Backbone as numpy.savetxt, mean C-alpha at the origin, in Angstrom:
# Nx Ny Nz CAx CAy CAz Cx Cy Cz
14.42 -28.78 -1.39 15.21 -27.80 -0.65 14.56 -27.61 0.71
15.35 -27.67 1.76 14.81 -27.49 3.10 14.60 -26.01 3.39
13.71 -25.68 4.33 13.45 -24.27 4.65 14.70 -23.52 5.10
15.65 -24.20 5.71 16.85 -23.53 6.20 17.87 -23.27 5.10
17.67 -23.79 3.91 18.63 -23.61 2.82 18.74 -22.15 2.38
17.74 -21.33 2.64 17.75 -19.94 2.21 18.22 -18.98 3.29
18.66 -19.49 4.43 19.01 -18.60 5.54 20.17 -17.67 5.21
21.04 -18.03 4.29 22.19 -17.18 3.94 21.85 -16.13 2.88
20.65 -16.20 2.32 20.24 -15.27 1.27 19.60 -14.05 1.91
20.07 -12.86 1.54 19.52 -11.61 2.06 18.45 -11.11 1.10
17.28 -10.85 1.65 16.17 -10.33 0.85 16.15 -8.82 0.96
15.87 -8.14 -0.13 15.80 -6.69 -0.15 14.36 -6.19 -0.17
14.19 -5.01 -0.65 12.89 -4.35 -0.75 11.92 -5.24 -1.50
10.68 -5.23 -1.06 9.63 -5.91 -1.80 8.64 -4.86 -2.31
7.96 -5.19 -3.36 7.00 -4.26 -3.96 5.72 -5.02 -4.25
4.66 -4.78 -3.47 3.42 -5.51 -3.69 2.78 -5.14 -5.02
2.18 -6.12 -5.65 1.39 -5.90 -6.85 -0.07 -5.77 -6.45
-0.71 -4.69 -6.84 -2.09 -4.44 -6.46 -2.93 -4.24 -7.73
-4.03 -4.97 -7.81 -4.93 -4.83 -8.95 -5.91 -3.69 -8.70
-6.18 -2.92 -9.75 -7.12 -1.80 -9.68 -7.97 -1.80 -10.94
-9.18 -1.27 -10.82 -10.06 -1.20 -11.99 -9.65 -0.08 -12.94
-9.22 1.05 -12.39 -8.91 2.24 -13.19 -7.58 2.81 -12.72
-6.56 2.72 -13.56 -5.23 3.20 -13.17 -5.20 4.71 -12.93
-5.99 5.47 -13.65 -6.00 6.92 -13.46 -6.51 7.28 -12.07
-7.59 6.64 -11.65 -8.14 6.88 -10.32 -7.16 6.44 -9.24
-6.58 5.25 -9.41 -5.62 4.74 -8.43 -4.39 5.65 -8.36
-3.88 6.05 -9.51 -2.72 6.93 -9.56 -3.01 8.22 -8.81
-4.16 8.82 -9.07 -4.54 10.07 -8.40 -4.57 9.88 -6.88
-5.15 8.81 -6.41 -5.24 8.54 -4.97 -3.86 8.41 -4.34
-3.03 7.52 -4.88 -1.72 7.26 -4.27 -0.80 8.48 -4.34
-0.95 9.30 -5.37 -0.13 10.52 -5.49 -0.69 11.63 -4.60
-1.98 11.91 -4.74 -2.59 13.05 -4.03 -2.65 12.82 -2.52
-3.06 11.63 -2.09 -3.24 11.38 -0.66 -1.96 10.90 0.02
-1.25 9.97 -0.62 -0.10 9.35 0.04 1.24 9.90 -0.40
1.28 10.73 -1.43 2.53 11.38 -1.83 3.46 10.54 -2.70
2.96 9.46 -3.28 3.79 8.65 -4.18 3.98 9.39 -5.50
4.95 8.95 -6.29 5.11 9.47 -7.64 5.27 8.31 -8.60
4.78 8.51 -9.81 4.90 7.48 -10.85 6.33 7.48 -11.37
6.93 6.28 -11.39 8.29 6.17 -11.91 8.36 5.28 -13.16
7.25 4.60 -13.47 7.25 3.74 -14.65 5.81 3.42 -15.02
5.55 3.30 -16.30 4.27 2.78 -16.79 4.51 2.00 -18.06
3.60 1.09 -18.36 3.78 0.23 -19.52 2.42 -0.07 -20.14
2.41 -0.14 -21.47 1.21 -0.51 -22.21 0.55 0.66 -22.90
-0.26 0.34 -23.91 -1.03 1.35 -24.62 -2.39 0.74 -24.96
-3.41 0.94 -24.14 -3.42 1.85 -22.99 -2.59 1.29 -21.83
-2.23 2.17 -20.92 -1.40 1.77 -19.78 -2.12 0.71 -18.97
-1.41 -0.39 -18.72 -1.97 -1.49 -17.94 -1.18 -1.80 -16.70
-0.02 -1.15 -16.56 0.87 -1.41 -15.43 1.58 -0.11 -15.07
1.72 0.13 -13.77 2.34 1.37 -13.30 3.10 1.10 -12.01
4.27 1.72 -11.88 5.05 1.63 -10.65 5.04 3.00 -9.98
4.66 3.00 -8.70 4.67 4.21 -7.90 5.70 4.05 -6.79
6.35 5.16 -6.44 7.42 5.09 -5.44 7.35 6.29 -4.52
7.64 6.05 -3.24 7.82 7.11 -2.26 8.85 6.62 -1.27
9.94 7.36 -1.15 11.04 6.94 -0.28 11.45 5.52 -0.65
11.45 4.57 0.29 11.83 3.19 -0.02 10.64 2.32 -0.41
9.45 2.88 -0.37 8.24 2.10 -0.67 7.94 2.15 -2.16
7.50 1.02 -2.68 7.13 0.92 -4.08 5.85 0.11 -4.18
4.96 0.51 -5.07 3.71 -0.20 -5.31 3.60 -0.43 -6.82
3.26 -1.66 -7.19 3.06 -2.00 -8.60 1.56 -2.15 -8.83
0.99 -1.26 -9.63 -0.44 -1.29 -9.92 -0.68 -1.96 -11.28
-1.62 -2.86 -11.32 -2.01 -3.53 -12.57 -3.48 -3.29 -12.82
-3.79 -2.86 -14.05 -5.19 -2.62 -14.42 -5.90 -3.95 -14.61
-7.01 -4.10 -13.89 -7.86 -5.28 -14.02 -9.30 -4.79 -13.90
-9.95 -4.51 -15.04 -11.28 -3.89 -15.03 -12.33 -4.61 -14.19
-12.22 -5.92 -14.04 -13.21 -6.67 -13.25 -12.73 -6.97 -11.84
-11.75 -6.20 -11.35 -11.18 -6.43 -10.01 -12.24 -6.39 -8.92
-12.18 -7.36 -8.04 -13.03 -7.41 -6.84 -12.08 -7.38 -5.64
-12.27 -6.44 -4.72 -11.35 -6.35 -3.59 -11.47 -7.53 -2.64
-10.38 -7.82 -1.98 -10.32 -8.89 -1.00 -10.74 -8.35 0.37
-11.07 -9.24 1.27 -11.37 -8.83 2.64 -10.13 -8.96 3.52
-8.99 -9.25 2.92 -7.72 -9.30 3.67 -6.83 -8.16 3.19
-5.87 -7.79 4.01 -4.94 -6.73 3.65 -4.04 -7.19 2.51
-3.85 -6.32 1.51 -3.00 -6.67 0.37 -1.59 -6.11 0.52
-1.40 -5.21 1.50 -0.09 -4.60 1.69 0.02 -4.10 3.11
1.24 -4.16 3.66 1.55 -3.54 4.94 2.63 -2.50 4.69
2.38 -1.28 5.13 3.34 -0.18 4.97 3.83 0.26 6.34
5.14 0.31 6.51 5.70 0.95 7.70 5.94 2.41 7.37
5.53 3.29 8.28 5.72 4.73 8.12 6.33 5.30 9.39
6.84 6.51 9.29 7.47 7.14 10.45 6.45 7.78 11.38
5.25 8.08 10.90 4.24 8.75 11.72 2.85 8.29 11.29
2.37 7.20 11.89 1.07 6.65 11.53 -0.07 7.60 11.86
0.05 8.34 12.96 -1.01 9.28 13.34 -1.17 10.39 12.30
-0.06 10.89 11.78 -0.12 11.94 10.77 -0.74 11.40 9.48
-0.36 10.19 9.07 -0.95 9.60 7.86 -2.44 9.32 8.07
-2.79 8.87 9.26 -4.20 8.63 9.58 -5.00 9.93 9.42
-4.46 11.03 9.95 -5.14 12.33 9.85 -5.28 12.75 8.38
-4.25 12.52 7.58 -4.33 12.85 6.14 -5.42 12.02 5.46
-5.47 10.74 5.79 -6.48 9.87 5.20 -7.89 10.32 5.59
-8.07 10.63 6.86 -9.39 11.10 7.30 -9.78 12.39 6.58
-8.84 13.33 6.48 -9.13 14.62 5.83 -9.48 14.44 4.36
-8.91 13.41 3.72 -9.17 13.15 2.31 -10.41 12.29 2.09
-11.07 11.88 3.16 -12.27 11.07 3.04 -12.01 9.61 2.71
-10.80 9.13 3.02 -10.44 7.74 2.76 -11.24 6.84 3.70
-11.71 5.72 3.19 -12.46 4.77 4.02 -11.51 4.07 4.99
-11.76 4.25 6.28 -10.95 3.62 7.32 -11.62 2.30 7.69
-10.84 1.22 7.63 -11.34 -0.12 7.96 -11.14 -0.38 9.45
-9.95 -0.09 9.96 -9.64 -0.23 11.39 -9.02 1.08 11.85
-9.56 1.64 12.91 -9.11 2.94 13.42 -7.70 2.84 14.00
-7.03 3.98 14.07 -5.69 4.08 14.62 -5.68 3.62 16.07
-4.72 2.76 16.40 -4.59 2.26 17.77 -3.17 1.76 18.00
-2.74 1.84 19.24 -1.46 1.24 19.64 -1.73 -0.23 19.93
-0.97 -1.09 19.28 -1.20 -2.53 19.37 -0.22 -3.18 20.35
-0.62 -4.31 20.91 0.21 -5.04 21.87 1.51 -5.55 21.23
1.53 -5.68 19.91 2.72 -6.17 19.23 3.72 -5.06 18.90
3.51 -3.87 19.46 4.51 -2.81 19.36 4.39 -1.88 18.17
3.21 -1.76 17.62 2.99 -0.84 16.50 1.79 0.06 16.77
1.86 1.26 16.27 0.69 2.14 16.13 0.20 1.85 14.72
-1.06 1.44 14.59 -1.49 0.91 13.30 -2.94 1.27 12.97
-3.24 1.22 11.68 -4.61 1.34 11.18 -4.68 0.70 9.81
-5.89 0.49 9.33 -6.11 -0.10 8.01 -7.08 0.80 7.26
-6.74 1.09 5.99 -7.64 1.87 5.14 -7.85 1.13 3.83
-8.82 1.59 3.06 -9.09 1.02 1.75 -8.82 2.07 0.68
-8.14 1.65 -0.39 -7.93 2.56 -1.52 -9.24 2.64 -2.32
-9.30 3.43 -3.38 -10.57 3.59 -4.13 -11.13 2.28 -4.69
-10.28 1.26 -4.86 -10.74 -0.02 -5.37 -11.11 -0.99 -4.26
-11.03 -0.54 -3.01 -11.36 -1.39 -1.88 -10.21 -2.24 -1.40
-9.03 -2.07 -1.98 -7.86 -2.81 -1.52 -7.49 -2.33 -0.12
-7.33 -3.26 0.81 -7.05 -2.91 2.20 -5.55 -2.79 2.42
-5.16 -1.62 2.95 -3.75 -1.32 3.20 -3.57 -1.17 4.71
-2.68 -1.96 5.27 -2.37 -1.95 6.70 -1.17 -1.03 6.89
-1.28 -0.06 7.79 -0.23 0.91 8.05 0.27 0.71 9.47
1.59 0.71 9.63 2.15 0.55 10.97 3.35 1.44 11.20
3.47 1.86 12.44 4.64 2.62 12.90 5.19 1.85 14.10
6.46 1.52 14.05 7.07 0.81 15.17 7.17 1.74 16.37
6.70 1.27 17.51 6.79 2.06 18.73 8.05 1.67 19.49
8.69 2.64 20.10 9.93 2.37 20.85 9.66 1.66 22.14
């Protein structure tokens, strides 16, 4: 199949899968700091969880031996990157790259969740 064969197919929302060592800790972080809510969980003990906020969805999978990557595992577009940055700072979240306006038209920063997963945040600038 050639790369152009998919041009007529419309892609919808995507939901990144993120590995975490402890689902309880991850759940607390994404709910308390970022305002997500749990909409699904599976397993006994729970090994998979879906969190949702507005149009964003994150799929968390328990992996006790998880080692974080040095690359971003997710990019989130938000309406106010500066406000989210301030919330992250107030909550003591580890900031990887400080908030800055980028030449590519975004106000952006990168933070790490409790498992060290790097999350890139961007706000489109007009």
